[in-house]
All heavy atoms as TSV, in Angstrom:
chain	resi	resn	atom	element	x	y	z
A	1	MET	N	N	-4.239	5.878	9.543
A	1	MET	CA	C	-3.504	5.954	8.228
A	1	MET	C	C	-2.354	6.897	8.516
A	1	MET	O	O	-2.493	7.824	9.198
A	1	MET	CB	C	-4.405	6.475	7.229
A	1	MET	CG	C	-5.476	5.528	6.804
A	1	MET	SD	S	-6.611	6.373	5.563
A	1	MET	CE	C	-8.062	5.538	5.970
A	2	GLU	N	N	-1.306	6.649	7.742
A	2	GLU	CA	C	0.005	7.549	7.916
A	2	GLU	C	C	0.406	8.041	6.579
A	2	GLU	O	O	0.150	7.490	5.587
A	2	GLU	CB	C	1.060	6.725	8.610
A	2	GLU	CG	C	1.427	5.503	7.848
A	2	GLU	CD	C	2.512	4.648	8.521
A	2	GLU	OE1	O	1.860	3.775	9.285
A	2	GLU	OE2	O	3.605	4.754	8.390
A	3	VAL	N	N	1.062	9.184	6.691
A	3	VAL	CA	C	1.528	9.768	5.419
A	3	VAL	C	C	3.045	9.410	5.449
A	3	VAL	O	O	3.792	9.551	6.343
A	3	VAL	CB	C	1.431	11.322	5.459
A	3	VAL	CG1	C	2.002	11.863	4.180
A	3	VAL	CG2	C	-0.067	11.558	5.410
A	4	SER	N	N	3.534	8.915	4.267
A	4	SER	CA	C	4.955	8.555	4.050
A	4	SER	C	C	5.610	9.949	3.710
A	4	SER	O	O	5.296	10.630	2.847
A	4	SER	CB	C	4.990	7.620	2.927
A	4	SER	OG	O	4.351	6.459	3.064
A	5	ALA	N	N	6.728	10.219	4.341
A	5	ALA	CA	C	7.399	11.501	4.360
A	5	ALA	C	C	8.047	11.503	2.939
A	5	ALA	O	O	8.616	10.618	2.488
A	5	ALA	CB	C	8.521	11.543	5.454
A	6	GLY	N	N	7.875	12.614	2.283
A	6	GLY	CA	C	8.533	12.939	1.084
A	6	GLY	C	C	8.105	12.330	-0.192
A	6	GLY	O	O	8.379	12.609	-1.204
A	7	MET	N	N	7.172	11.371	0.034
A	7	MET	CA	C	6.683	10.637	-1.117
A	7	MET	C	C	5.346	11.200	-1.588
A	7	MET	O	O	4.791	10.810	-2.683
A	7	MET	CB	C	6.340	9.203	-0.893
A	7	MET	CG	C	7.783	8.353	-0.613
A	7	MET	SD	S	7.595	6.636	-0.125
A	7	MET	CE	C	6.629	6.015	-1.389
A	8	GLY	N	N	4.619	12.040	-0.706
A	8	GLY	CA	C	3.272	12.536	-1.100
A	8	GLY	C	C	2.187	11.534	-1.208
A	8	GLY	O	O	1.359	11.608	-1.945
A	9	THR	N	N	2.424	10.418	-0.366
A	9	THR	CA	C	1.434	9.275	-0.397
A	9	THR	C	C	0.917	9.088	1.023
A	9	THR	O	O	1.529	9.343	2.038
A	9	THR	CB	C	2.036	8.045	-0.916
A	9	THR	OG1	O	3.219	7.642	-0.056
A	9	THR	CG2	C	2.504	8.231	-2.396
A	10	LYS	N	N	-0.234	8.395	1.082
A	10	LYS	CA	C	-0.848	7.908	2.323
A	10	LYS	C	C	-0.896	6.529	2.305
A	10	LYS	O	O	-1.216	5.775	1.358
A	10	LYS	CB	C	-2.171	8.486	2.566
A	10	LYS	CG	C	-2.855	8.131	3.797
A	10	LYS	CD	C	-4.331	8.449	3.846
A	10	LYS	CE	C	-4.314	10.044	4.047
A	10	LYS	NZ	N	-5.758	10.514	4.338
A	11	VAL	N	N	-0.380	5.809	3.451
A	11	VAL	CA	C	-0.382	4.373	3.526
A	11	VAL	C	C	-1.839	3.920	4.033
A	11	VAL	O	O	-2.241	4.327	5.031
A	11	VAL	CB	C	0.700	3.926	4.578
A	11	VAL	CG1	C	0.529	2.397	4.638
A	11	VAL	CG2	C	2.097	4.338	4.071
A	12	LEU	N	N	-2.413	3.163	3.232
A	12	LEU	CA	C	-3.755	2.674	3.635
A	12	LEU	C	C	-3.667	1.328	4.413
A	12	LEU	O	O	-4.400	1.071	5.300
A	12	LEU	CB	C	-4.568	2.297	2.327
A	12	LEU	CG	C	-4.922	3.421	1.378
A	12	LEU	CD1	C	-5.714	2.971	0.220
A	12	LEU	CD2	C	-5.693	4.617	2.199
A	13	GLU	N	N	-2.713	0.534	4.152
A	13	GLU	CA	C	-2.564	-0.787	4.797
A	13	GLU	C	C	-1.102	-1.351	4.648
A	13	GLU	O	O	-0.464	-0.991	3.706
A	13	GLU	CB	C	-3.647	-1.705	4.120
A	13	GLU	CG	C	-3.854	-3.091	4.969
A	13	GLU	CD	C	-4.363	-2.867	6.239
A	13	GLU	OE1	O	-5.492	-2.320	6.338
A	13	GLU	OE2	O	-3.775	-3.192	7.261
A	14	ARG	N	N	-0.683	-2.079	5.667
A	14	ARG	CA	C	0.652	-2.768	5.560
A	14	ARG	C	C	0.408	-4.270	5.588
A	14	ARG	O	O	-0.480	-4.805	6.155
A	14	ARG	CB	C	1.415	-2.419	6.807
A	14	ARG	CG	C	1.795	-0.939	6.838
A	14	ARG	CD	C	2.545	-0.710	8.275
A	14	ARG	NE	N	3.129	0.595	8.268
A	14	ARG	CZ	C	4.379	0.751	7.812
A	14	ARG	NH1	N	5.143	-0.076	7.463
A	14	ARG	NH2	N	4.820	2.026	7.762
A	15	PHE	N	N	1.182	-4.912	4.822
A	15	PHE	CA	C	1.259	-6.383	4.747
A	15	PHE	C	C	2.731	-6.961	5.007
A	15	PHE	O	O	3.568	-6.551	4.145
A	15	PHE	CB	C	0.676	-6.829	3.568
A	15	PHE	CG	C	-0.767	-6.545	3.277
A	15	PHE	CD1	C	-1.091	-5.304	2.648
A	15	PHE	CD2	C	-1.811	-7.306	3.722
A	15	PHE	CE1	C	-2.360	-4.872	2.480
A	15	PHE	CE2	C	-3.169	-6.941	3.472
A	15	PHE	CZ	C	-3.462	-5.763	2.928
A	16	PRO	N	N	3.015	-7.849	5.901
A	16	PRO	CA	C	4.312	-8.397	6.071
A	16	PRO	C	C	4.856	-9.034	4.902
A	16	PRO	O	O	4.162	-9.946	4.371
A	16	PRO	CB	C	4.151	-9.314	7.308
A	16	PRO	CG	C	2.772	-9.096	7.850
A	16	PRO	CD	C	2.021	-8.465	6.791
A	17	ALA	N	N	5.973	-8.794	4.529
A	17	ALA	CA	C	6.680	-9.489	3.202
A	17	ALA	C	C	6.852	-10.872	3.528
A	17	ALA	O	O	6.806	-11.680	2.668
A	17	ALA	CB	C	7.909	-8.723	2.885
A	18	GLY	N	N	7.053	-11.291	4.786
A	18	GLY	CA	C	7.379	-12.551	5.178
A	18	GLY	C	C	6.087	-13.596	5.398
A	18	GLY	O	O	6.117	-14.759	5.594
A	19	ALA	N	N	5.000	-13.020	5.053
A	19	ALA	CA	C	3.688	-13.671	5.037
A	19	ALA	C	C	3.691	-14.826	3.960
A	19	ALA	O	O	4.371	-14.728	3.028
A	19	ALA	CB	C	2.541	-12.832	4.877
A	20	PRO	N	N	3.063	-15.946	4.224
A	20	PRO	CA	C	3.035	-16.990	3.352
A	20	PRO	C	C	2.667	-16.727	1.867
A	20	PRO	O	O	3.034	-17.164	0.845
A	20	PRO	CB	C	2.043	-18.016	3.969
A	20	PRO	CG	C	1.855	-17.659	5.303
A	20	PRO	CD	C	2.294	-16.210	5.447
A	21	ARG	N	N	1.738	-15.662	1.680
A	21	ARG	CA	C	1.310	-15.276	0.363
A	21	ARG	C	C	2.071	-14.174	-0.211
A	21	ARG	O	O	1.733	-13.573	-1.310
A	21	ARG	CB	C	-0.226	-14.904	0.544
A	21	ARG	CG	C	-1.041	-16.213	0.864
A	21	ARG	CD	C	-2.425	-15.951	0.808
A	21	ARG	NE	N	-2.930	-15.696	-0.556
A	21	ARG	CZ	C	-3.917	-14.799	-0.857
A	21	ARG	NH1	N	-4.567	-14.113	0.004
A	21	ARG	NH2	N	-4.183	-14.593	-2.272
A	22	GLY	N	N	3.068	-13.731	0.489
A	22	GLY	CA	C	3.978	-12.638	-0.083
A	22	GLY	C	C	2.994	-11.280	-0.412
A	22	GLY	O	O	2.390	-10.954	0.467
A	23	SER	N	N	3.251	-10.927	-1.574
A	23	SER	CA	C	2.706	-9.653	-1.932
A	23	SER	C	C	1.163	-9.779	-2.336
A	23	SER	O	O	0.486	-8.775	-2.647
A	23	SER	CB	C	3.484	-8.896	-2.974
A	23	SER	OG	O	3.370	-9.596	-4.133
A	24	TRP	N	N	0.728	-11.014	-2.516
A	24	TRP	CA	C	-0.713	-11.301	-3.022
A	24	TRP	C	C	-1.671	-10.520	-2.296
A	24	TRP	O	O	-2.599	-9.844	-2.881
A	24	TRP	CB	C	-1.009	-12.677	-2.980
A	24	TRP	CG	C	-0.103	-13.467	-4.121
A	24	TRP	CD1	C	0.800	-13.056	-4.892
A	24	TRP	CD2	C	-0.138	-14.944	-4.315
A	24	TRP	NE1	N	1.317	-13.945	-5.560
A	24	TRP	CE2	C	0.765	-15.300	-5.209
A	24	TRP	CE3	C	-0.847	-16.007	-3.650
A	24	TRP	CZ2	C	0.989	-16.545	-5.572
A	24	TRP	CZ3	C	-0.713	-17.267	-4.114
A	24	TRP	CH2	C	0.237	-17.559	-5.134
A	25	THR	N	N	-1.596	-10.511	-1.017
A	25	THR	CA	C	-2.710	-9.936	-0.143
A	25	THR	C	C	-2.693	-8.311	-0.416
A	25	THR	O	O	-3.697	-7.803	-0.492
A	25	THR	CB	C	-2.556	-10.246	1.398
A	25	THR	OG1	O	-1.268	-10.027	1.858
A	25	THR	CG2	C	-2.879	-11.754	1.542
A	26	ALA	N	N	-1.454	-7.837	-0.472
A	26	ALA	CA	C	-1.231	-6.400	-0.712
A	26	ALA	C	C	-1.920	-6.090	-2.071
A	26	ALA	O	O	-2.609	-5.126	-2.193
A	26	ALA	CB	C	0.179	-6.037	-0.600
A	27	GLU	N	N	-1.581	-6.877	-3.088
A	27	GLU	CA	C	-2.005	-6.640	-4.420
A	27	GLU	C	C	-3.550	-6.803	-4.538
A	27	GLU	O	O	-4.292	-6.044	-5.291
A	27	GLU	CB	C	-1.398	-7.661	-5.535
A	27	GLU	CG	C	0.135	-7.352	-5.630
A	27	GLU	CD	C	0.512	-6.077	-6.341
A	27	GLU	OE1	O	-0.484	-5.423	-6.958
A	27	GLU	OE2	O	1.638	-5.785	-6.468
A	28	GLU	N	N	-4.139	-7.693	-3.859
A	28	GLU	CA	C	-5.566	-7.956	-3.795
A	28	GLU	C	C	-6.300	-6.737	-3.191
A	28	GLU	O	O	-7.294	-6.298	-3.634
A	28	GLU	CB	C	-5.934	-9.181	-3.168
A	28	GLU	CG	C	-5.520	-10.418	-3.915
A	28	GLU	CD	C	-5.538	-11.824	-3.088
A	28	GLU	OE1	O	-5.774	-11.667	-1.961
A	28	GLU	OE2	O	-5.386	-12.878	-3.650
A	29	TYR	N	N	-5.632	-6.220	-2.038
A	29	TYR	CA	C	-6.294	-5.194	-1.374
A	29	TYR	C	C	-6.281	-3.918	-2.305
A	29	TYR	O	O	-7.081	-3.109	-2.449
A	29	TYR	CB	C	-5.500	-4.927	-0.108
A	29	TYR	CG	C	-6.042	-3.727	0.660
A	29	TYR	CD1	C	-7.151	-3.943	1.434
A	29	TYR	CD2	C	-5.516	-2.431	0.571
A	29	TYR	CE1	C	-7.587	-2.798	2.281
A	29	TYR	CE2	C	-6.076	-1.397	1.369
A	29	TYR	CZ	C	-7.051	-1.574	2.217
A	29	TYR	OH	O	-7.579	-0.440	2.896
A	30	ALA	N	N	-5.122	-3.627	-2.947
A	30	ALA	CA	C	-4.972	-2.603	-3.861
A	30	ALA	C	C	-5.945	-2.627	-4.998
A	30	ALA	O	O	-6.471	-1.548	-5.413
A	30	ALA	CB	C	-3.593	-2.476	-4.414
A	31	ALA	N	N	-6.173	-3.805	-5.541
A	31	ALA	CA	C	-7.123	-3.994	-6.701
A	31	ALA	C	C	-8.515	-3.708	-6.180
A	31	ALA	O	O	-9.323	-3.044	-6.947
A	31	ALA	CB	C	-7.095	-5.433	-7.176
A	32	ARG	N	N	-8.910	-4.021	-4.950
A	32	ARG	CA	C	-10.118	-3.696	-4.341
A	32	ARG	C	C	-10.364	-2.125	-4.338
A	32	ARG	O	O	-11.334	-1.574	-4.642
A	32	ARG	CB	C	-10.458	-4.399	-2.999
A	32	ARG	CG	C	-10.809	-5.658	-3.139
A	32	ARG	CD	C	-11.403	-6.367	-1.822
A	32	ARG	NE	N	-10.427	-6.094	-0.601
A	32	ARG	CZ	C	-9.578	-6.916	-0.237
A	32	ARG	NH1	N	-9.317	-8.023	-0.985
A	32	ARG	NH2	N	-8.925	-6.716	0.771
A	33	CYS	N	N	-9.345	-1.509	-3.810
A	33	CYS	CA	C	-9.296	0.000	-3.683
A	33	CYS	C	C	-9.382	0.592	-5.145
A	33	CYS	O	O	-10.196	1.505	-5.161
A	33	CYS	CB	C	-7.932	0.525	-3.128
A	33	CYS	SG	S	-7.822	0.052	-1.358
A	34	ARG	N	N	-8.693	0.085	-6.081
A	34	ARG	CA	C	-8.845	0.617	-7.459
A	34	ARG	C	C	-10.270	0.477	-7.982
A	34	ARG	O	O	-10.812	1.271	-8.699
A	34	ARG	CB	C	-7.787	0.016	-8.409
A	34	ARG	CG	C	-6.391	0.456	-7.978
A	34	ARG	CD	C	-5.415	-0.008	-9.063
A	34	ARG	NE	N	-5.242	-1.358	-9.135
A	34	ARG	CZ	C	-4.223	-2.066	-8.461
A	34	ARG	NH1	N	-3.485	-1.340	-7.621
A	34	ARG	NH2	N	-4.224	-3.355	-8.649
A	35	THR	N	N	-10.869	-0.673	-7.693
A	35	THR	CA	C	-12.338	-0.833	-8.071
A	35	THR	C	C	-13.218	0.100	-7.485
A	35	THR	O	O	-14.277	0.578	-8.085
A	35	THR	CB	C	-12.778	-2.268	-7.525
A	35	THR	OG1	O	-11.859	-3.252	-8.248
A	35	THR	CG2	C	-14.204	-2.563	-8.012
A	36	GLU	N	N	-12.947	0.661	-6.227
A	36	GLU	CA	C	-13.555	1.627	-5.626
A	36	GLU	C	C	-13.245	3.052	-6.155
A	36	GLU	O	O	-13.851	4.083	-5.563
A	36	GLU	CB	C	-13.449	1.488	-4.074
A	36	GLU	CG	C	-13.930	0.204	-3.603
A	36	GLU	CD	C	-13.527	0.015	-2.092
A	36	GLU	OE1	O	-12.786	0.883	-1.541
A	36	GLU	OE2	O	-13.954	-1.063	-1.482
A	37	GLY	N	N	-12.351	3.257	-7.068
A	37	GLY	CA	C	-11.878	4.404	-7.628
A	37	GLY	C	C	-10.674	5.137	-6.869
A	37	GLY	O	O	-10.453	6.281	-7.276
A	38	ARG	N	N	-10.165	4.338	-6.053
A	38	ARG	CA	C	-8.820	4.903	-5.493
A	38	ARG	C	C	-7.608	4.402	-6.136
A	38	ARG	O	O	-7.509	3.285	-6.404
A	38	ARG	CB	C	-8.864	4.553	-3.912
A	38	ARG	CG	C	-10.024	5.027	-3.183
A	38	ARG	CD	C	-9.945	4.390	-1.870
A	38	ARG	NE	N	-9.373	5.564	-0.954
A	38	ARG	CZ	C	-9.104	5.363	0.356
A	38	ARG	NH1	N	-9.383	4.265	0.961
A	38	ARG	NH2	N	-8.653	6.416	1.066
A	39	PRO	N	N	-6.650	5.344	-6.541
A	39	PRO	CA	C	-5.522	4.893	-7.253
A	39	PRO	C	C	-4.383	4.313	-6.489
A	39	PRO	O	O	-3.370	4.861	-6.264
A	39	PRO	CB	C	-5.084	6.241	-8.008
A	39	PRO	CG	C	-5.537	7.184	-6.909
A	39	PRO	CD	C	-6.848	6.746	-6.297
A	40	ALA	N	N	-4.773	3.025	-5.903
A	40	ALA	CA	C	-3.884	2.372	-5.073
A	40	ALA	C	C	-2.708	1.750	-5.679
A	40	ALA	O	O	-2.878	1.271	-6.866
A	40	ALA	CB	C	-4.603	1.477	-4.098
A	41	THR	N	N	-1.513	1.781	-5.107
A	41	THR	CA	C	-0.330	1.118	-5.701
A	41	THR	C	C	0.403	0.358	-4.451
A	41	THR	O	O	0.208	0.792	-3.302
A	41	THR	CB	C	0.605	2.234	-6.092
A	41	THR	OG1	O	0.007	2.908	-7.031
A	41	THR	CG2	C	1.923	1.604	-6.720
A	42	VAL	N	N	1.138	-0.620	-4.810
A	42	VAL	CA	C	1.759	-1.466	-3.781
A	42	VAL	C	C	3.187	-1.177	-3.914
A	42	VAL	O	O	3.705	-1.154	-5.074
A	42	VAL	CB	C	1.507	-2.955	-3.922
A	42	VAL	CG1	C	2.407	-3.816	-2.975
A	42	VAL	CG2	C	0.046	-3.376	-3.828
A	43	VAL	N	N	3.792	-0.856	-2.807
A	43	VAL	CA	C	5.204	-0.547	-2.774
A	43	VAL	C	C	5.942	-1.384	-1.722
A	43	VAL	O	O	5.074	-1.748	-0.742
A	43	VAL	CB	C	5.582	0.992	-2.613
A	43	VAL	CG1	C	5.082	1.732	-3.763
A	43	VAL	CG2	C	5.001	1.399	-1.230
A	44	MET	N	N	7.211	-1.663	-1.749
A	44	MET	CA	C	7.918	-2.402	-0.726
A	44	MET	C	C	8.630	-1.410	0.134
A	44	MET	O	O	9.382	-0.524	-0.282
A	44	MET	CB	C	8.916	-3.298	-1.468
A	44	MET	CG	C	9.837	-4.088	-0.443
A	44	MET	SD	S	8.780	-5.266	0.478
A	44	MET	CE	C	9.889	-5.965	1.560
A	45	ASP	N	N	8.448	-1.506	1.500
A	45	ASP	CA	C	9.120	-0.630	2.439
A	45	ASP	C	C	10.305	-1.540	3.037
A	45	ASP	O	O	9.978	-2.466	3.809
A	45	ASP	CB	C	8.155	-0.208	3.637
A	45	ASP	CG	C	8.871	0.592	4.588
A	45	ASP	OD1	O	9.773	1.468	4.170
A	45	ASP	OD2	O	8.672	0.436	5.734
A	46	LEU	N	N	11.515	-1.372	2.543
A	46	LEU	CA	C	12.592	-2.265	2.921
A	46	LEU	C	C	12.848	-2.161	4.395
A	46	LEU	O	O	13.166	-3.316	4.972
A	46	LEU	CB	C	13.785	-1.997	2.064
A	46	LEU	CG	C	13.671	-2.334	0.545
A	46	LEU	CD1	C	14.897	-1.880	-0.091
A	46	LEU	CD2	C	13.556	-3.843	0.426
A	47	PRO	N	N	12.918	-1.074	5.062
A	47	PRO	CA	C	13.321	-0.915	6.522
A	47	PRO	C	C	12.314	-1.845	7.325
A	47	PRO	O	O	12.811	-2.460	8.339
A	47	PRO	CB	C	13.215	0.518	6.905
A	47	PRO	CG	C	13.547	1.270	5.566
A	47	PRO	CD	C	12.850	0.357	4.544
A	48	SER	N	N	10.985	-1.786	7.026
A	48	SER	CA	C	10.112	-2.577	7.833
A	48	SER	C	C	9.746	-3.884	7.294
A	48	SER	O	O	9.130	-4.660	7.925
A	48	SER	CB	C	8.796	-1.786	7.937
A	48	SER	OG	O	8.006	-1.770	6.650
A	49	ASP	N	N	10.325	-4.230	6.095
A	49	ASP	CA	C	10.051	-5.511	5.446
A	49	ASP	C	C	8.508	-5.706	5.231
A	49	ASP	O	O	8.075	-6.842	5.515
A	49	ASP	CB	C	10.724	-6.688	6.221
A	49	ASP	CG	C	10.860	-7.953	5.261
A	49	ASP	OD1	O	10.989	-7.734	4.095
A	49	ASP	OD2	O	10.844	-8.953	5.813
A	50	ASP	N	N	7.758	-4.670	4.713
A	50	ASP	CA	C	6.344	-4.742	4.537
A	50	ASP	C	C	6.060	-4.233	3.112
A	50	ASP	O	O	6.708	-3.396	2.542
A	50	ASP	CB	C	5.594	-3.683	5.502
A	50	ASP	CG	C	5.612	-4.264	6.986
A	50	ASP	OD1	O	5.665	-5.567	7.168
A	50	ASP	OD2	O	5.343	-3.439	7.882
A	51	PHE	N	N	4.936	-4.814	2.632
A	51	PHE	CA	C	4.439	-4.303	1.373
A	51	PHE	C	C	3.372	-3.217	1.789
A	51	PHE	O	O	2.606	-3.394	2.698
A	51	PHE	CB	C	3.584	-5.322	0.625
A	51	PHE	CG	C	4.670	-6.268	0.036
A	51	PHE	CD1	C	4.753	-7.558	0.502
A	51	PHE	CD2	C	5.486	-5.960	-1.181
A	51	PHE	CE1	C	5.608	-8.529	-0.029
A	51	PHE	CE2	C	6.227	-6.802	-1.592
A	51	PHE	CZ	C	6.415	-8.155	-1.192
A	52	LEU	N	N	3.440	-2.087	1.304
A	52	LEU	CA	C	2.548	-1.045	1.637
A	52	LEU	C	C	1.587	-0.735	0.464
A	52	LEU	O	O	1.849	-0.729	-0.626
A	52	LEU	CB	C	3.222	0.339	1.906
A	52	LEU	CG	C	4.521	0.293	2.780
A	52	LEU	CD1	C	5.094	1.666	3.007
A	52	LEU	CD2	C	3.892	-0.262	4.324
A	53	VAL	N	N	0.223	-0.545	0.888
A	53	VAL	CA	C	-0.756	-0.100	-0.112
A	53	VAL	C	C	-0.842	1.390	0.078
A	53	VAL	O	O	-1.148	1.870	1.188
A	53	VAL	CB	C	-1.922	-0.836	0.062
A	53	VAL	CG1	C	-3.067	-0.272	-1.075
A	53	VAL	CG2	C	-1.824	-2.345	-0.208
A	54	VAL	N	N	-0.463	2.124	-0.925
A	54	VAL	CA	C	-0.476	3.663	-0.910
A	54	VAL	C	C	-1.419	4.270	-1.892
A	54	VAL	O	O	-1.560	3.757	-2.973
A	54	VAL	CB	C	1.038	4.079	-1.018
A	54	VAL	CG1	C	1.905	3.593	0.031
A	54	VAL	CG2	C	1.576	3.898	-2.355
A	55	VAL	N	N	-1.815	5.594	-1.656
A	55	VAL	CA	C	-2.519	6.400	-2.480
A	55	VAL	C	C	-1.886	7.746	-2.355
A	55	VAL	O	O	-1.348	8.074	-1.520
A	55	VAL	CB	C	-4.018	6.445	-2.280
A	55	VAL	CG1	C	-4.705	5.282	-2.511
A	55	VAL	CG2	C	-4.319	6.990	-0.896
A	56	PRO	N	N	-2.030	8.504	-3.501
A	56	PRO	CA	C	-1.528	10.021	-3.533
A	56	PRO	C	C	-2.243	10.676	-2.520
A	56	PRO	O	O	-3.493	10.536	-2.297
A	56	PRO	CB	C	-1.749	10.499	-4.899
A	56	PRO	CG	C	-2.009	9.242	-5.769
A	56	PRO	CD	C	-2.413	8.232	-4.915
A	57	VAL	N	N	-1.748	11.501	-1.722
A	57	VAL	CA	C	-2.244	12.356	-0.608
A	57	VAL	C	C	-3.274	13.195	-1.294
A	57	VAL	O	O	-4.470	13.227	-0.580
A	57	VAL	CB	C	-1.207	13.206	0.117
A	57	VAL	CG1	C	-1.986	14.159	1.037
A	57	VAL	CG2	C	-0.201	12.332	0.840
A	58	ASP	N	N	-3.118	13.827	-2.257
A	58	ASP	CA	C	-4.245	14.763	-2.866
A	58	ASP	C	C	-5.334	14.039	-3.367
A	58	ASP	O	O	-6.380	14.561	-3.693
A	58	ASP	CB	C	-3.488	15.718	-3.769
A	58	ASP	CG	C	-2.796	15.021	-4.792
A	58	ASP	OD1	O	-2.237	13.973	-4.706
A	58	ASP	OD2	O	-2.698	15.615	-5.909
A	59	GLU	N	N	-5.241	12.704	-3.575
A	59	GLU	CA	C	-6.417	11.985	-4.076
A	59	GLU	C	C	-7.362	11.376	-3.091
A	59	GLU	O	O	-8.502	11.010	-3.368
A	59	GLU	CB	C	-5.789	10.577	-4.820
A	59	GLU	CG	C	-5.079	11.052	-6.107
A	59	GLU	CD	C	-6.054	11.453	-7.168
A	59	GLU	OE1	O	-7.215	11.066	-7.235
A	59	GLU	OE2	O	-5.585	12.250	-7.930
A	60	ASP	N	N	-6.975	11.485	-1.824
A	60	ASP	CA	C	-7.780	10.866	-0.706
A	60	ASP	C	C	-8.399	11.982	0.144
A	60	ASP	O	O	-7.916	12.811	0.553
A	60	ASP	CB	C	-6.994	9.914	0.122
A	60	ASP	CG	C	-7.797	9.182	1.038
A	60	ASP	OD1	O	-8.434	8.126	0.587
A	60	ASP	OD2	O	-7.816	9.456	2.359
């Protein structure tokens, strides 16, 4: 797991934006995390062309 600089978030998982299902896999993963009580959010990382599932650093 990595911490995104300046955002105060930890990246839980990365999903390629060019994948056939687009952001769906990232959204599904984030939904599972939220079901487990983790405040996961999906964001787009433009430089890497990935969808990132992130949580606040102080929440994990």
